[in-house]
The first five atom37 places (N, CA, C, CB, O) and aatype in JSON, in Angstrom:
{
  "aatype": [12, 15, 3, 16, 0, 7, 15, 9, 1, 11, 10, 16, 9, 6, 7, 9, 14, 13, 1, 19, 0, 0, 3, 0, 2, 9, 16, 6, 16, 19, 16, 5, 13, 6, 2, 15, 12, 9, 0, 16, 15, 7, 1, 0, 12, 1, 11, 12, 19, 11, 1, 9, 14, 12, 1, 6, 7, 19, 16, 10, 9, 16, 2, 7, 3, 6, 1, 6, 16, 10, 11, 15, 13, 0, 6, 7, 19, 3, 3, 10, 11, 9, 15, 18, 16, 2, 0, 7, 7, 3, 16, 18, 1, 4, 6, 7, 16, 9, 6, 9, 6, 2, 2, 6, 16, 6, 6, 2, 1, 16, 16, 4, 5, 9, 8, 14, 1, 6, 3, 17, 16, 13, 13, 0, 7],
  "atom_mask": [
    [1, 1, 1, 1, 1],
    [1, 1, 1, 1, 1],
    [1, 1, 1, 1, 1],
    [1, 1, 1, 1, 1],
    [1, 1, 1, 1, 1],
    [1, 1, 1, 0, 1],
    [1, 1, 1, 1, 1],
    [1, 1, 1, 1, 1],
    [1, 1, 1, 1, 1],
    [1, 1, 1, 1, 1],
    [1, 1, 1, 1, 1],
    [1, 1, 1, 1, 1],
    [1, 1, 1, 1, 1],
    [1, 1, 1, 1, 1],
    [1, 1, 1, 0, 1],
    [1, 1, 1, 1, 1],
    [1, 1, 1, 1, 1],
    [1, 1, 1, 1, 1],
    [1, 1, 1, 1, 1],
    [1, 1, 1, 1, 1],
    [1, 1, 1, 1, 1],
    [1, 1, 1, 1, 1],
    [1, 1, 1, 1, 1],
    [1, 1, 1, 1, 1],
    [1, 1, 1, 1, 1],
    [1, 1, 1, 1, 1],
    [1, 1, 1, 1, 1],
    [1, 1, 1, 1, 1],
    [1, 1, 1, 1, 1],
    [1, 1, 1, 1, 1],
    [1, 1, 1, 1, 1],
    [1, 1, 1, 1, 1],
    [1, 1, 1, 1, 1],
    [1, 1, 1, 1, 1],
    [1, 1, 1, 1, 1],
    [1, 1, 1, 1, 1],
    [1, 1, 1, 1, 1],
    [1, 1, 1, 1, 1],
    [1, 1, 1, 1, 1],
    [1, 1, 1, 1, 1],
    [1, 1, 1, 1, 1],
    [1, 1, 1, 0, 1],
    [1, 1, 1, 1, 1],
    [1, 1, 1, 1, 1],
    [1, 1, 1, 1, 1],
    [1, 1, 1, 1, 1],
    [1, 1, 1, 1, 1],
    [1, 1, 1, 1, 1],
    [1, 1, 1, 1, 1],
    [1, 1, 1, 1, 1],
    [1, 1, 1, 1, 1],
    [1, 1, 1, 1, 1],
    [1, 1, 1, 1, 1],
    [1, 1, 1, 1, 1],
    [1, 1, 1, 1, 1],
    [1, 1, 1, 1, 1],
    [1, 1, 1, 0, 1],
    [1, 1, 1, 1, 1],
    [1, 1, 1, 1, 1],
    [1, 1, 1, 1, 1],
    [1, 1, 1, 1, 1],
    [1, 1, 1, 1, 1],
    [1, 1, 1, 1, 1],
    [1, 1, 1, 0, 1],
    [1, 1, 1, 1, 1],
    [1, 1, 1, 1, 1],
    [1, 1, 1, 1, 1],
    [1, 1, 1, 1, 1],
    [1, 1, 1, 1, 1],
    [1, 1, 1, 1, 1],
    [1, 1, 1, 1, 1],
    [1, 1, 1, 1, 1],
    [1, 1, 1, 1, 1],
    [1, 1, 1, 1, 1],
    [1, 1, 1, 1, 1],
    [1, 1, 1, 0, 1],
    [1, 1, 1, 1, 1],
    [1, 1, 1, 1, 1],
    [1, 1, 1, 1, 1],
    [1, 1, 1, 1, 1],
    [1, 1, 1, 1, 1],
    [1, 1, 1, 1, 1],
    [1, 1, 1, 1, 1],
    [1, 1, 1, 1, 1],
    [1, 1, 1, 1, 1],
    [1, 1, 1, 1, 1],
    [1, 1, 1, 1, 1],
    [1, 1, 1, 0, 1],
    [1, 1, 1, 0, 1],
    [1, 1, 1, 1, 1],
    [1, 1, 1, 1, 1],
    [1, 1, 1, 1, 1],
    [1, 1, 1, 1, 1],
    [1, 1, 1, 1, 1],
    [1, 1, 1, 1, 1],
    [1, 1, 1, 0, 1],
    [1, 1, 1, 1, 1],
    [1, 1, 1, 1, 1],
    [1, 1, 1, 1, 1],
    [1, 1, 1, 1, 1],
    [1, 1, 1, 1, 1],
    [1, 1, 1, 1, 1],
    [1, 1, 1, 1, 1],
    [1, 1, 1, 1, 1],
    [1, 1, 1, 1, 1],
    [1, 1, 1, 1, 1],
    [1, 1, 1, 1, 1],
    [1, 1, 1, 1, 1],
    [1, 1, 1, 1, 1],
    [1, 1, 1, 1, 1],
    [1, 1, 1, 1, 1],
    [1, 1, 1, 1, 1],
    [1, 1, 1, 1, 1],
    [1, 1, 1, 1, 1],
    [1, 1, 1, 1, 1],
    [1, 1, 1, 1, 1],
    [1, 1, 1, 1, 1],
    [1, 1, 1, 1, 1],
    [1, 1, 1, 1, 1],
    [1, 1, 1, 1, 1],
    [1, 1, 1, 1, 1],
    [1, 1, 1, 1, 1],
    [1, 1, 1, 1, 1],
    [1, 1, 1, 1, 1],
    [1, 1, 1, 0, 1]
  ],
  "atom_positions": [
    [[-69.31, -67.21, -84.89], [-67.94, -67.66, -84.75], [-67.03, -66.49, -85.09], [-67.65, -68.89, -85.64], [-67.11, -65.93, -86.18]],
    [[-66.18, -66.14, -84.19], [-65.32, -64.98, -84.36], [-64.0, -65.35, -85.03], [-65.06, -64.33, -83.02], [-63.53, -66.48, -84.93]],
    [[-63.41, -64.36, -85.72], [-62.1, -64.55, -86.33], [-60.98, -64.09, -85.4], [-62.02, -63.79, -87.64], [-59.81, -64.14, -85.78]],
    [[-61.32, -63.65, -84.19], [-60.32, -63.15, -83.26], [-59.43, -64.3, -82.77], [-60.99, -62.44, -82.06], [-59.92, -65.34, -82.35]],
    [[-58.13, -64.09, -82.85], [-57.17, -65.11, -82.4], [-56.54, -64.67, -81.09], [-56.07, -65.35, -83.47], [-56.58, -63.5, -80.73]],
    [[-55.97, -65.63, -80.37], [-55.28, -65.32, -79.13], [-55.5, -66.39, -78.09], [0.0, 0.0, 0.0], [-56.06, -67.45, -78.39]],
    [[-55.05, -66.13, -76.89], [-55.17, -67.08, -75.78], [-56.63, -67.24, -75.38], [-54.34, -66.62, -74.58], [-57.47, -66.37, -75.66]],
    [[-56.92, -68.35, -74.73], [-58.28, -68.5, -74.22], [-58.49, -67.51, -73.08], [-58.53, -69.97, -73.74], [-57.55, -67.14, -72.38]],
    [[-59.73, -67.1, -72.9], [-60.06, -66.12, -71.86], [-60.34, -66.76, -70.52], [-61.27, -65.31, -72.28], [-59.99, -66.22, -69.47]],
    [[-60.97, -67.95, -70.58], [-61.46, -68.53, -69.33], [-61.49, -70.05, -69.45], [-62.86, -67.98, -68.98], [-61.8, -70.59, -70.51]],
    [[-61.16, -70.73, -68.36], [-61.29, -72.19, -68.26], [-61.97, -72.5, -66.95], [-59.89, -72.9, -68.37], [-61.58, -71.99, -65.9]],
    [[-62.97, -73.35, -67.01], [-63.7, -73.75, -65.8], [-63.75, -75.27, -65.75], [-65.14, -73.14, -65.78], [-64.09, -75.92, -66.73]],
    [[-63.4, -75.82, -64.6], [-63.49, -77.26, -64.37], [-64.34, -77.48, -63.14], [-62.06, -77.9, -64.21], [-64.03, -76.98, -62.06]],
    [[-65.43, -78.22, -63.31], [-66.37, -78.49, -62.21], [-66.84, -77.19, -61.55], [-65.71, -79.4, -61.16], [-67.0, -77.13, -60.33]],
    [[-67.05, -76.17, -62.36], [-67.54, -74.89, -61.86], [-66.49, -74.0, -61.22], [0.0, 0.0, 0.0], [-66.8, -72.9, -60.78]],
    [[-65.25, -74.47, -61.17], [-64.16, -73.69, -60.57], [-63.39, -72.99, -61.68], [-63.2, -74.6, -59.72], [-62.83, -73.66, -62.55]],
    [[-63.35, -71.65, -61.67], [-62.58, -70.94, -62.71], [-61.08, -70.98, -62.42], [-63.05, -69.48, -62.81], [-60.65, -70.82, -61.27]],
    [[-60.29, -71.19, -63.45], [-58.84, -71.19, -63.33], [-58.27, -70.05, -64.16], [-58.23, -72.56, -63.78], [-58.81, -69.72, -65.22]],
    [[-57.18, -69.46, -63.68], [-56.54, -68.35, -64.39], [-55.72, -68.91, -65.55], [-55.63, -67.52, -63.42], [-54.92, -69.83, -65.38]],
    [[-55.95, -68.36, -66.73], [-55.25, -68.81, -67.93], [-54.07, -67.88, -68.19], [-56.22, -68.84, -69.16], [-54.19, -66.66, -68.05]],
    [[-52.93, -68.46, -68.56], [-51.75, -67.64, -68.88], [-52.05, -66.78, -70.1], [-50.51, -68.54, -69.15], [-52.73, -67.21, -71.03]],
    [[-51.55, -65.55, -70.07], [-51.82, -64.59, -71.16], [-51.27, -65.06, -72.5], [-51.22, -63.25, -70.81], [-51.79, -64.67, -73.55]],
    [[-50.23, -65.9, -72.48], [-49.64, -66.37, -73.74], [-49.97, -67.84, -74.01], [-48.13, -66.17, -73.71], [-49.26, -68.5, -74.78]],
    [[-51.02, -68.35, -73.39], [-51.39, -69.75, -73.6], [-51.8, -69.98, -75.05], [-52.54, -70.16, -72.65], [-52.6, -69.23, -75.6]],
    [[-51.24, -71.0, -75.66], [-51.54, -71.34, -77.04], [-52.01, -72.78, -77.07], [-50.3, -71.14, -77.97], [-51.2, -73.71, -77.09]],
    [[-53.31, -72.98, -77.06], [-53.88, -74.32, -77.04], [-53.76, -74.95, -78.42], [-55.36, -74.28, -76.58], [-54.05, -74.32, -79.44]],
    [[-53.32, -76.19, -78.45], [-53.31, -76.97, -79.68], [-54.54, -77.84, -79.67], [-51.99, -77.82, -79.81], [-54.76, -78.61, -78.74]],
    [[-55.36, -77.73, -80.72], [-56.61, -78.46, -80.78], [-56.52, -79.6, -81.79], [-57.75, -77.53, -81.14], [-56.11, -79.4, -82.93]],
    [[-56.91, -80.79, -81.36], [-57.14, -81.88, -82.28], [-58.62, -81.79, -82.6], [-56.72, -83.31, -81.67], [-59.45, -82.26, -81.82]],
    [[-58.95, -81.19, -83.73], [-60.32, -80.8, -84.01], [-61.19, -81.94, -84.53], [-60.32, -79.67, -85.0], [-62.32, -82.1, -84.09]],
    [[-60.68, -82.73, -85.46], [-61.5, -83.76, -86.07], [-61.46, -85.06, -85.28], [-61.04, -84.02, -87.49], [-60.52, -85.32, -84.53]],
    [[-62.5, -85.86, -85.46], [-62.59, -87.12, -84.73], [-61.9, -88.27, -85.46], [-64.03, -87.47, -84.5], [-61.82, -89.38, -84.92]],
    [[-61.42, -88.03, -86.67], [-60.8, -89.12, -87.43], [-59.45, -88.72, -87.99], [-61.71, -89.56, -88.56], [-59.25, -87.59, -88.44]],
    [[-58.52, -89.66, -87.94], [-57.22, -89.51, -88.59], [-57.33, -90.25, -89.91], [-56.03, -90.06, -87.68], [-57.68, -91.43, -89.94]],
    [[-57.03, -89.57, -91.0], [-57.16, -90.16, -92.33], [-55.8, -90.55, -92.88], [-57.85, -89.19, -93.28], [-54.81, -89.84, -92.71]],
    [[-55.77, -91.69, -93.54], [-54.57, -92.09, -94.26], [-55.02, -92.91, -95.47], [-53.59, -92.92, -93.35], [-56.15, -93.38, -95.55]],
    [[-54.11, -93.05, -96.4], [-54.41, -93.82, -97.61], [-53.53, -95.07, -97.62], [-54.18, -92.96, -98.89], [-52.36, -95.02, -97.24]],
    [[-54.11, -96.17, -98.05], [-53.4, -97.45, -98.12], [-53.29, -97.84, -99.59], [-54.14, -98.56, -97.29], [-54.28, -97.87, -100.32]],
    [[-52.07, -98.14, -100.01], [-51.85, -98.55, -101.4], [-52.44, -99.93, -101.64], [-50.34, -98.54, -101.74], [-52.31, -100.84, -100.81]],
    [[-53.09, -100.08, -102.77], [-53.62, -101.38, -103.19], [-53.18, -101.61, -104.64], [-55.19, -101.45, -103.05], [-52.51, -100.75, -105.22]],
    [[-53.55, -102.74, -105.23], [-53.2, -102.99, -106.63], [-54.03, -102.11, -107.56], [-53.39, -104.46, -106.97], [-53.69, -101.97, -108.74]],
    [[-55.11, -101.54, -107.06], [-55.93, -100.61, -107.85], [-55.88, -99.23, -107.23], [0.0, 0.0, 0.0], [-54.8, -98.7, -106.95]],
    [[-57.05, -98.64, -107.02], [-57.13, -97.32, -106.38], [-56.73, -97.44, -104.91], [-58.55, -96.72, -106.51], [-56.92, -98.48, -104.29]],
    [[-56.19, -96.36, -104.37], [-55.82, -96.35, -102.95], [-57.07, -96.44, -102.09], [-55.01, -95.06, -102.61], [-58.13, -95.91, -102.45]],
    [[-56.95, -97.1, -100.97], [-58.07, -97.27, -100.05], [-57.89, -96.29, -98.88], [-58.16, -98.75, -99.55], [-56.79, -96.13, -98.34]],
    [[-58.98, -95.65, -98.5], [-58.95, -94.7, -97.39], [-59.14, -95.43, -96.07], [-60.03, -93.61, -97.58], [-60.03, -96.27, -95.94]],
    [[-58.31, -95.1, -95.08], [-58.41, -95.67, -93.74], [-58.68, -94.53, -92.77], [-57.1, -96.46, -93.34], [-57.95, -93.54, -92.74]],
    [[-59.73, -94.68, -91.96], [-60.09, -93.67, -90.97], [-59.99, -94.3, -89.58], [-61.53, -93.09, -91.22], [-60.63, -95.32, -89.3]],
    [[-59.18, -93.69, -88.71], [-59.01, -94.16, -87.34], [-59.59, -93.11, -86.41], [-57.51, -94.46, -87.01], [-59.22, -91.93, -86.48]],
    [[-60.49, -93.53, -85.53], [-61.11, -92.58, -84.59], [-60.07, -92.13, -83.57], [-62.33, -93.21, -83.88], [-59.27, -92.92, -83.09]],
    [[-60.1, -90.83, -83.25], [-59.21, -90.28, -82.24], [-59.98, -89.34, -81.33], [-58.02, -89.55, -82.9], [-61.11, -88.96, -81.63]],
    [[-59.37, -88.96, -80.23], [-59.99, -88.08, -79.26], [-59.72, -86.62, -79.66], [-59.45, -88.37, -77.81], [-58.56, -86.26, -79.86]],
    [[-60.75, -85.78, -79.77], [-60.55, -84.36, -80.1], [-60.1, -83.57, -78.88], [-61.84, -83.74, -80.68], [-60.86, -82.77, -78.33]],
    [[-58.86, -83.79, -78.45], [-58.37, -83.2, -77.2], [-57.8, -81.8, -77.41], [-57.31, -84.1, -76.59], [-57.62, -81.34, -78.53]],
    [[-57.53, -81.16, -76.3], [-56.88, -79.86, -76.28], [-55.59, -80.01, -75.49], [-57.8, -78.76, -75.65], [-55.61, -80.48, -74.36]],
    [[-54.46, -79.61, -76.1], [-53.14, -79.72, -75.46], [-52.58, -78.34, -75.19], [-52.17, -80.54, -76.35], [-52.98, -77.36, -75.81]],
    [[-51.65, -78.27, -74.25], [-50.96, -77.02, -73.97], [-51.8, -75.99, -73.27], [0.0, 0.0, 0.0], [-51.57, -74.79, -73.41]],
    [[-52.79, -76.43, -72.51], [-53.64, -75.52, -71.74], [-52.81, -75.05, -70.55], [-55.0, -76.22, -71.28], [-52.62, -75.8, -69.59]],
    [[-52.32, -73.82, -70.61], [-51.41, -73.3, -69.58], [-52.16, -72.42, -68.6], [-50.25, -72.51, -70.22], [-52.78, -71.43, -68.97]],
    [[-52.1, -72.82, -67.33], [-52.8, -72.11, -66.26], [-51.79, -71.52, -65.29], [-53.77, -73.05, -65.53], [-50.69, -72.05, -65.11]],
    [[-52.17, -70.42, -64.65], [-51.38, -69.82, -63.57], [-52.01, -70.33, -62.28], [-51.36, -68.22, -63.65], [-53.17, -70.03, -61.98]],
    [[-51.24, -71.09, -61.51], [-51.81, -71.75, -60.34], [-50.98, -71.52, -59.08], [-51.94, -73.24, -60.59], [-49.76, -71.41, -59.13]],
    [[-51.68, -71.44, -57.97], [-51.01, -71.43, -56.67], [-51.05, -72.87, -56.14], [-51.69, -70.42, -55.67], [-51.56, -73.76, -56.81]],
    [[-50.52, -73.09, -54.95], [-50.46, -74.43, -54.39], [-51.81, -75.11, -54.26], [0.0, 0.0, 0.0], [-51.95, -76.29, -54.59]],
    [[-52.82, -74.37, -53.77], [-54.16, -74.94, -53.62], [-54.75, -75.33, -54.97], [-55.08, -73.95, -52.91], [-55.36, -76.4, -55.11]],
    [[-54.57, -74.47, -55.95], [-55.12, -74.75, -57.29], [-54.43, -75.96, -57.92], [-54.96, -73.52, -58.21], [-55.09, -76.77, -58.58]],
    [[-53.12, -76.1, -57.72], [-52.41, -77.28, -58.24], [-52.93, -78.56, -57.59], [-50.89, -77.14, -58.0], [-53.09, -79.57, -58.27]],
    [[-53.18, -78.5, -56.3], [-53.71, -79.69, -55.6], [-55.11, -80.03, -56.11], [-53.74, -79.45, -54.07], [-55.45, -81.2, -56.25]],
    [[-55.92, -79.0, -56.38], [-57.25, -79.24, -56.94], [-57.13, -79.89, -58.31], [-58.05, -77.93, -57.03], [-57.83, -80.86, -58.6]],
    [[-56.25, -79.36, -59.17], [-56.03, -79.95, -60.49], [-55.53, -81.39, -60.37], [-55.03, -79.11, -61.3], [-55.95, -82.27, -61.13]],
    [[-54.63, -81.62, -59.43], [-54.09, -82.96, -59.22], [-55.21, -83.93, -58.84], [-53.0, -82.95, -58.14], [-55.26, -85.05, -59.35]],
    [[-56.1, -83.51, -57.95], [-57.21, -84.39, -57.56], [-58.16, -84.64, -58.73], [-57.99, -83.78, -56.37], [-58.68, -85.74, -58.88]],
    [[-58.38, -83.62, -59.57], [-59.19, -83.81, -60.77], [-58.53, -84.82, -61.71], [-59.41, -82.46, -61.49], [-59.19, -85.71, -62.24]],
    [[-57.22, -84.67, -61.91], [-56.5, -85.54, -62.85], [-56.44, -86.98, -62.37], [-55.09, -85.01, -63.06], [-56.43, -87.91, -63.18]],
    [[-56.41, -87.18, -61.06], [-56.31, -88.52, -60.52], [-57.66, -89.16, -60.21], [-55.48, -88.49, -59.27], [-57.73, -90.33, -59.83]],
    [[-58.73, -88.4, -60.38], [-60.08, -88.93, -60.12], [-60.56, -89.83, -61.24], [0.0, 0.0, 0.0], [-60.02, -89.81, -62.34]],
    [[-61.59, -90.61, -60.95], [-62.13, -91.54, -61.94], [-63.4, -91.01, -62.61], [-62.42, -92.86, -61.29], [-63.79, -91.51, -63.67]],
    [[-64.04, -90.02, -62.02], [-65.27, -89.48, -62.59], [-64.98, -88.45, -63.67], [-66.13, -88.85, -61.49], [-63.98, -87.73, -63.61]],
    [[-65.88, -88.38, -64.66], [-65.76, -87.34, -65.68], [-66.0, -85.98, -65.05], [-66.76, -87.58, -66.84], [-66.76, -85.84, -64.09]],
    [[-65.34, -84.97, -65.59], [-65.43, -83.6, -65.11], [-66.2, -82.76, -66.12], [-64.03, -83.01, -64.86], [-66.14, -83.01, -67.32]],
    [[-66.92, -81.77, -65.62], [-67.56, -80.8, -66.5], [-66.53, -79.71, -66.77], [-68.89, -80.21, -65.86], [-66.09, -79.01, -65.86]],
    [[-66.14, -79.56, -68.05], [-65.07, -78.64, -68.43], [-65.58, -77.7, -69.51], [-63.82, -79.42, -68.93], [-66.3, -78.12, -70.42]],
    [[-65.23, -76.43, -69.41], [-65.56, -75.48, -70.47], [-64.45, -74.45, -70.58], [-66.93, -74.78, -70.2], [-63.75, -74.14, -69.62]],
    [[-64.3, -73.93, -71.8], [-63.37, -72.83, -71.99], [-63.93, -71.87, -73.03], [-61.98, -73.34, -72.43], [-64.7, -72.26, -73.91]],
    [[-63.53, -70.62, -72.91], [-63.94, -69.57, -73.85], [-62.69, -69.06, -74.52], [-64.72, -68.42, -73.13], [-61.72, -68.69, -73.85]],
    [[-62.71, -69.03, -75.86], [-61.52, -68.56, -76.58], [-61.53, -67.03, -76.71], [-61.45, -69.21, -77.97], [-62.46, -66.37, -76.26]],
    [[-60.5, -66.5, -77.34], [-60.33, -65.04, -77.45], [-61.48, -64.39, -78.21], [-59.02, -64.71, -78.14], [-61.8, -63.23, -77.96]],
    [[-62.09, -65.11, -79.12], [-63.2, -64.57, -79.9], [-64.54, -64.65, -79.21], [0.0, 0.0, 0.0], [-65.54, -64.17, -79.75]],
    [[-64.59, -65.25, -78.01], [-65.83, -65.34, -77.27], [-66.59, -66.63, -77.47], [0.0, 0.0, 0.0], [-67.64, -66.83, -76.85]],
    [[-66.09, -67.54, -78.32], [-66.74, -68.83, -78.52], [-66.44, -69.73, -77.33], [-66.27, -69.49, -79.84], [-65.33, -69.73, -76.81]],
    [[-67.44, -70.49, -76.9], [-67.28, -71.38, -75.76], [-67.42, -72.83, -76.2], [-68.31, -71.05, -74.66], [-68.27, -73.17, -77.03]],
    [[-66.59, -73.68, -75.63], [-66.62, -75.11, -75.88], [-66.78, -75.82, -74.55], [-65.33, -75.59, -76.62], [-66.12, -75.46, -73.57]],
    [[-67.65, -76.83, -74.52], [-67.89, -77.57, -73.28], [-67.8, -79.06, -73.54], [-69.27, -77.21, -72.7], [-68.08, -79.54, -74.64]],
    [[-67.39, -79.79, -72.51], [-67.37, -81.24, -72.6], [-67.42, -81.83, -71.21], [-66.11, -81.73, -73.35], [-67.27, -81.14, -70.21]],
    [[-67.63, -83.14, -71.17], [-67.4, -83.92, -69.97], [-66.23, -84.82, -70.3], [-68.68, -84.76, -69.53], [-66.23, -85.49, -71.33]],
    [[-65.23, -84.83, -69.44], [-64.04, -85.61, -69.73], [-63.04, -85.56, -68.6], [0.0, 0.0, 0.0], [-63.4, -85.39, -67.43]],
    [[-61.78, -85.72, -68.96], [-60.72, -85.78, -67.97], [-59.6, -84.81, -68.33], [-60.17, -87.21, -67.85], [-59.51, -84.32, -69.46]],
    [[-58.75, -84.53, -67.35], [-57.56, -83.72, -67.61], [-56.33, -84.54, -67.27], [-57.6, -82.39, -66.8], [-56.37, -85.46, -66.45]],
    [[-55.25, -84.19, -67.9], [-53.94, -84.78, -67.6], [-52.98, -83.62, -67.4], [-53.46, -85.75, -68.75], [-52.87, -82.74, -68.25]],
    [[-52.28, -83.62, -66.28], [-51.29, -82.56, -66.02], [-50.0, -82.95, -66.71], [-51.07, -82.35, -64.49], [-49.41, -83.99, -66.41]],
    [[-49.56, -82.1, -67.65], [-48.33, -82.36, -68.38], [-47.11, -82.0, -67.54], [-48.31, -81.59, -69.69], [-46.17, -82.78, -67.42]],
    [[-47.14, -80.79, -66.95], [-46.02, -80.35, -66.13], [-46.41, -79.13, -65.31], [-44.79, -80.04, -67.0], [-47.47, -78.53, -65.5]],
    [[-45.52, -78.78, -64.39], [-45.7, -77.59, -63.56], [-44.35, -76.87, -63.52], [-46.2, -77.96, -62.11], [-43.32, -77.49, -63.27]],
    [[-44.37, -75.56, -63.76], [-43.15, -74.75, -63.72], [-43.24, -73.81, -62.52], [-42.96, -73.94, -65.04], [-44.12, -72.95, -62.47]],
    [[-42.34, -73.98, -61.59], [-42.41, -73.19, -60.36], [-41.96, -71.75, -60.53], [-41.57, -73.84, -59.3], [-42.35, -70.88, -59.75]],
    [[-41.14, -71.47, -61.54], [-40.63, -70.11, -61.73], [-41.76, -69.11, -61.97], [-39.65, -70.08, -62.89], [-41.71, -67.98, -61.48]],
    [[-42.78, -69.53, -62.72], [-43.9, -68.62, -63.01], [-45.23, -69.19, -62.55], [-43.95, -68.32, -64.49], [-46.28, -68.67, -62.93]],
    [[-45.21, -70.26, -61.75], [-46.43, -70.92, -61.27], [-47.35, -71.33, -62.43], [-47.18, -70.0, -60.32], [-48.56, -71.11, -62.38]],
    [[-46.76, -71.91, -63.46], [-47.52, -72.37, -64.62], [-47.74, -73.87, -64.54], [-46.8, -72.0, -65.93], [-46.81, -74.64, -64.3]],
    [[-48.98, -74.28, -64.75], [-49.33, -75.69, -64.85], [-49.92, -75.91, -66.23], [-50.32, -76.13, -63.71], [-50.87, -75.22, -66.62]],
    [[-49.37, -76.87, -66.96], [-49.83, -77.14, -68.31], [-50.59, -78.47, -68.32], [-48.65, -77.18, -69.31], [-50.12, -79.47, -67.76]],
    [[-51.76, -78.47, -68.95], [-52.65, -79.63, -68.95], [-53.07, -80.02, -70.35], [-53.88, -79.35, -68.1], [-52.91, -79.25, -71.31]],
    [[-53.62, -81.22, -70.46], [-54.35, -81.68, -71.63], [-55.77, -81.94, -71.19], [-53.69, -82.95, -72.27], [-56.0, -82.37, -70.06]],
    [[-56.72, -81.69, -72.07], [-58.12, -81.98, -71.77], [-58.61, -83.03, -72.77], [-59.01, -80.68, -71.83], [-58.48, -82.85, -73.98]],
    [[-59.16, -84.12, -72.24], [-59.64, -85.23, -73.05], [-61.15, -85.36, -72.88], [-58.91, -86.55, -72.67], [-61.6, -85.76, -71.8]],
    [[-61.95, -85.04, -73.89], [-63.4, -85.2, -73.75], [-63.81, -86.67, -73.82], [-64.13, -84.4, -74.83], [-63.16, -87.46, -74.51]],
    [[-64.86, -87.04, -73.13], [-65.39, -88.41, -73.19], [-65.92, -88.68, -74.6], [-66.52, -88.62, -72.11], [-65.7, -89.76, -75.16]],
    [[-66.63, -87.71, -75.18], [-67.18, -87.88, -76.53], [-66.64, -86.78, -77.44], [-68.74, -87.86, -76.51], [-65.68, -87.0, -78.17]],
    [[-67.25, -85.62, -77.38], [-66.84, -84.52, -78.26], [-67.12, -83.22, -77.55], [-67.58, -84.58, -79.64], [-67.76, -83.19, -76.5]],
    [[-66.64, -82.12, -78.13], [-66.86, -80.79, -77.61], [-68.18, -80.24, -78.14], [-65.69, -79.86, -78.0], [-68.53, -80.46, -79.3]],
    [[-68.91, -79.54, -77.28], [-70.13, -78.85, -77.69], [-69.77, -77.39, -77.89], [-71.29, -79.02, -76.64], [-69.2, -76.76, -77.0]],
    [[-70.11, -76.84, -79.06], [-69.75, -75.47, -79.43], [-70.92, -74.53, -79.16], [-69.33, -75.4, -80.92], [-72.07, -74.84, -79.48]],
    [[-70.6, -73.37, -78.57], [-71.56, -72.29, -78.36], [-70.95, -71.02, -78.92], [-71.92, -72.13, -76.85], [-69.93, -70.56, -78.41]],
    [[-71.55, -70.45, -79.96], [-71.02, -69.26, -80.6], [-71.06, -68.07, -79.64], [-71.79, -68.94, -81.88], [-72.03, -67.88, -78.9]],
    [[-69.98, -67.26, -79.68], [-69.86, -66.1, -78.79], [-70.56, -64.89, -79.29], [0.0, 0.0, 0.0], [-70.54, -63.84, -78.64]]
  ]
}
């Protein structure tokens, strides 16, 4: 596991590589549980709610064809094979879905969220 920080190097969906913006800053929901404490008449009780370990703010540089491909992926019902490699060379893979957050025509940027069906599989770089 590398300590190198920065944008992801590569994103692949269904074997198709997509160009990642040089300043892409992915926000990771890393843990599978959201923790909170509930007040009781004695000691506080811990409440754990399961959540999806998604990736937000995945910014891609796309042309018209690539946007249409992403749109078809986002609107499809089947899980997609998705992987990305971070700046340190670590790779994460999952089967899941994508959601297109927005598209900016000025720089041909498409921003997505990735939602795994279960969890991410880690491969050290």
